[in-house]
C-alpha positions in Angstrom: 19.3 -9.0 58.0 21.1 -6.9 60.5 19.6 -8.6 63.6 17.3 -5.7 64.2 13.5 -5.4 64.0 13.4 -3.4 60.7 15.2 -6.0 58.5 13.3 -8.9 60.2 9.9 -7.3 59.3 11.1 -6.4 55.8 12.1 -10.0 55.2 8.7 -11.2 56.5 6.8 -8.8 54.3 8.8 -9.9 51.3 7.9 -13.5 51.9 4.2 -12.5 52.4 4.3 -10.7 49.1 5.2 -14.0 47.4 8.9 -13.6 46.8 11.4 -16.4 47.3 13.5 -14.9 50.1 16.9 -15.8 51.5 18.1 -14.1 54.7 21.7 -12.8 54.7 23.6 -11.3 57.6 26.8 -9.4 56.9 29.9 -10.2 58.9 31.7 -6.8 58.7 34.3 -7.0 61.4 37.6 -8.8 61.2 37.4 -9.0 65.0 33.7 -9.0 66.1 34.6 -8.1 69.7 35.9 -4.7 68.5 32.4 -3.7 67.2 29.5 -2.3 69.1 27.2 -4.8 70.7 23.7 -4.9 72.2 21.6 -1.9 71.5 24.4 0.0 69.7 25.5 -2.6 67.2 24.4 -4.0 63.8 27.0 -6.5 62.8 28.3 -8.4 65.8 27.9 -12.1 66.6 25.0 -11.2 68.9 23.3 -9.5 66.0 24.0 -12.5 63.7 22.3 -14.8 66.2 19.3 -12.5 66.4 19.0 -12.4 62.6 19.3 -16.2 62.4 16.5 -16.7 65.0 14.3 -14.2 63.1 14.9 -16.1 59.8 13.9 -19.4 61.6 10.6 -17.8 62.7 9.9 -16.4 59.2 10.9 -19.8 57.7 13.6 -18.7 55.2 17.1 -20.0 54.5 19.8 -17.9 56.3 23.4 -17.3 55.6 26.3 -15.1 56.9 28.3 -13.4 54.2 31.8 -12.3 55.1 32.5 -8.8 53.9 35.0 -7.8 56.6 37.9 -7.0 54.4 35.8 -5.0 51.9 34.1 -3.1 54.8 37.4 -2.3 56.4 38.9 -1.0 53.1 35.8 0.9 51.9 34.3 2.2 55.1 36.7 2.1 58.1 39.8 3.2 56.2 37.8 5.8 54.2 36.5 7.1 57.6 40.0 7.6 58.9 41.3 9.0 55.6 38.5 11.5 55.4 39.1 12.8 58.9 42.8 13.0 58.3 42.0 15.3 55.3 39.9 17.6 57.4 36.5 16.3 56.3 33.6 14.8 58.2 32.5 11.5 56.6 29.2 9.7 57.1 30.1 6.0 57.4 26.5 4.7 57.2 26.2 6.5 53.8 29.5 5.0 52.6 28.4 1.5 53.8 25.2 1.7 51.8 27.1 2.9 48.7 30.0 0.5 48.9 28.8 -2.6 50.7 25.0 -3.2 50.9 24.1 -2.0 47.4 27.4 -2.7 45.6 29.3 -5.6 47.0 26.2 -7.4 48.4 24.0 -6.6 45.4 26.7 -7.7 42.9 27.1 -11.1 44.7 23.3 -11.5 44.9 22.8 -10.9 41.2 25.7 -13.3 40.4 24.0 -16.0 42.5 20.7 -15.5 40.6 18.8 -13.3 42.9 16.7 -10.4 41.5 16.9 -7.8 44.3 18.2 -6.8 47.7 15.6 -6.1 50.3 16.5 -4.0 53.4 14.8 -2.6 56.4 15.6 1.0 55.5 12.9 3.5 56.1 12.4 4.9 52.6 10.1 4.3 49.7 10.4 3.4 46.1 7.4 4.6 44.1 5.8 2.9 41.1 7.9 5.2 39.0 11.1 3.9 40.6 11.9 7.2 42.3 13.3 7.1 45.8 11.1 8.9 48.3 11.2 9.7 52.0 9.6 7.4 54.5 6.1 8.3 55.9 7.9 8.3 59.3 9.8 11.5 59.1 11.7 10.8 62.3 13.1 7.6 60.9 13.5 8.6 57.3 16.7 7.2 55.7 16.4 8.5 52.2 19.4 10.8 52.9 21.8 7.9 53.3 20.3 6.1 50.3 20.7 9.0 47.9 24.1 7.8 46.8 22.5 4.8 45.1 22.5 4.7 41.3 19.5 4.1 39.1 20.6 0.5 38.4 21.0 -0.1 42.1 17.6 1.3 42.9 16.0 -0.9 40.2 17.3 -3.9 42.1 16.3 -2.7 45.6 13.2 -3.1 47.8 12.3 -1.1 50.9 9.1 -2.6 52.3 9.0 -0.4 55.4 8.7 3.0 53.8 5.0 3.2 54.2 5.0 2.3 58.0 6.0 4.1 61.2 8.5 2.6 63.5 5.8 1.9 66.1 3.8 0.0 63.4 6.9 -2.1 62.5 7.5 -3.0 66.2 3.8 -4.0 66.7 4.0 -6.2 63.6 7.2 -7.9 64.7 5.5 -8.7 68.0 2.5 -10.1 66.3 4.7 -12.3 64.1 6.5 -13.6 67.2 9.8 -12.1 66.4 12.0 -11.7 69.5 13.6 -8.6 68.1 10.3 -6.6 68.3 11.6 -4.6 71.3 15.3 -4.6 70.4 16.6 -1.0 70.6 17.6 0.7 67.4 21.3 0.6 66.5 23.0 4.0 66.6 26.4 5.7 66.6 29.3 4.1 64.6 29.3 0.3 64.7 33.1 0.0 64.4 33.9 2.5 67.2 33.3 0.0 70.1 33.3 2.4 73.0 31.6 5.3 71.2 34.8 7.4 71.5 35.3 8.6 68.0 38.1 11.0 69.0 40.0 8.2 70.7 39.5 5.9 67.8 41.0 8.4 65.4 43.9 9.1 67.8 44.8 5.4 67.8 44.8 5.3 64.0 46.3 8.7 63.2 48.4 9.4 66.3 48.6 12.7 68.2 49.7 15.7 66.2 49.6 18.9 68.2 48.5 22.1 66.5 47.0 25.5 67.0 43.4 26.7 67.3 43.2 30.1 65.7 40.6 32.9 65.8 39.4 33.6 62.2 38.9 37.3 62.9 42.1 38.3 64.7 44.5 35.5 63.9 45.1 35.1 67.6 46.0 31.7 68.9 43.3 30.8 71.4 44.4 27.3 72.2 46.1 24.1 71.1 44.8 20.6 70.1 46.3 17.1 69.9 44.9 16.4 66.4 42.8 18.4 64.0 40.9 15.2 63.1 39.1 15.5 66.5 37.1 18.5 65.3 34.3 19.1 62.8 32.8 22.2 61.3 30.1 23.7 63.5 31.5 22.2 66.7 31.3 24.3 69.8 31.8 21.9 72.8 35.1 20.4 73.6 37.3 23.1 72.1 39.1 23.7 75.4 40.2 27.2 74.4 43.0 28.5 76.7 41.8 32.1 76.5 38.5 33.6 75.4 38.2 35.5 72.1 38.6 39.3 72.3 34.8 39.9 72.1 34.1 37.3 74.7 31.6 35.4 72.5 31.4 31.6 72.0 33.6 30.2 69.2 32.7 27.5 66.7 34.9 25.5 64.4 34.8 27.1 61.0 37.4 25.1 59.1 40.1 22.4 59.5 43.3 22.8 57.6 45.4 19.5 57.6 48.3 21.1 55.7 49.3 23.3 58.6 47.3 21.3 61.2 45.2 24.3 62.3 41.7 24.5 63.5 40.1 27.9 62.8 37.2 29.1 65.0 34.9 32.1 64.9 31.5 33.4 66.0 28.3 31.6 65.1 27.4 33.9 62.2 30.6 33.0 60.5 29.3 29.5 60.0 26.7 30.6 57.5 27.2 29.5 53.9 25.2 30.1 50.8 27.2 28.0 48.3 27.8 24.3 48.5 29.8 22.3 46.0 29.9 18.6 45.8 31.7 15.8 43.9 30.8 12.2 42.9 27.3 13.4 41.9 24.6 10.8 41.4 21.3 11.9 39.8 18.3 9.5 39.9 15.2 11.6 40.0 14.9 12.1 36.2 17.2 13.1 33.4 20.1 15.1 34.6 19.0 18.8 34.4 20.7 20.8 31.7 19.9 24.0 33.5 19.9 25.2 37.1 17.0 23.7 39.0 15.0 24.7 42.0 15.3 22.1 44.7 15.2 21.5 48.5 18.6 20.3 49.7 19.4 18.5 52.9 23.0 18.9 54.1 23.3 16.5 57.0 21.5 13.4 58.2 18.1 14.3 59.8 18.8 18.0 59.1 16.2 20.4 57.8 16.0 21.1 54.1 17.0 24.5 52.6 15.6 25.8 49.3 18.4 26.1 46.7 19.2 26.3 43.0 21.1 23.1 42.0 23.3 22.7 39.0 24.8 19.4 37.9 27.8 19.3 35.6 29.2 15.9 35.0 30.3 14.4 38.3 29.9 17.8 40.1 26.9 19.3 41.8 26.6 22.9 43.1 23.8 24.3 45.3 23.2 28.0 45.7 21.2 28.3 48.9 18.2 30.6 49.0 18.9 31.2 52.7 22.2 30.6 54.7 22.8 27.3 56.4 25.2 26.8 59.3 27.6 24.0 60.2 27.9 22.5 56.7 30.8 20.1 56.8 32.9 18.9 53.8 32.6 15.1 53.6 28.9 15.0 54.3 26.3 14.7 51.6 24.2 17.3 49.9 21.0 15.6 48.8 18.5 17.3 46.5 14.8 16.7 46.9 12.0 17.7 44.5 10.4 20.9 46.0 6.8 20.2 45.1 4.5 18.4 45.8 5.6 17.3 49.3 9.3 17.5 48.8 9.8 13.8 49.4 11.3 12.7 46.1 15.1 12.3 46.0 16.6 13.8 42.9 20.3 13.4 43.4 23.3 13.7 45.8 27.0 14.5 46.0 29.7 14.5 48.6 30.3 18.1 49.9 33.8 19.3 48.9 33.6 23.0 49.3 31.4 25.7 51.0 31.3 29.4 50.9 
């Protein structure tokens, strides 16, 4: 129970369905004052109090589990390390993978519980397959696609068949004070929302050059390549325009020589995506290339692709070019028909071309 409306209603629905439910809030910060609070948080003391009050209204036991050290190692340090390596990580995806459905689930099973229930907007069908939420705007199947078959078998997502408006209305009808609490957003452990400043404090300033991909000309300098991500246009602060006068976008980040390479928009287009740490849960791992729809960023549009899985690696040959695909994000494969809402598998993007 994060302290928000979704997890509160998910807990209430689980009770109503006849399950023996215990509410658990995760203490994820070694110093709660350093995490986002109010509308932007999900793991502060304020959120813990909101979760506890919701549990009281629902009538279930409530505990706070301390996973601060594990969260720091598996999510915060991973976030910093990935940026230092020139990649753009998704910390919410990593939190689901390493904390909520690994550390928490392991402890829950050890204590005799059968499953972990969360307020994620996604569905698990009768066949056990992970599906998109009926509320496309709130769908979170992308950040859950890292879960293994065993983890999905011990997971419950009661909200996947409801819209966010329906969830809020239900919370109000149940007398839950979080009914109108704004959604959490941004990165919970970046207290002021300044990701660039957060990374600078952890990695230090390291000046380098911003280079034009076409001419090799130095267009500007930067204080740290970690402050940039593939597809970025704003905030480049180029000291001189490119020779053709057209806007430039970040094409790649090279930590070895600390350079940021920029180029025109069309240079962002890729048709090949390779990923590592592949997870396949839709069916048996395909032994031949498979037609899929792939999503390449959270809330991004899907692209038709031919997907091949070989061991822990996944490749996607896109049927049409996609722009701004950043290593470190996830490539998630969805079943193309019918509806395109079934998650088949995922991998962490390692290479594009």
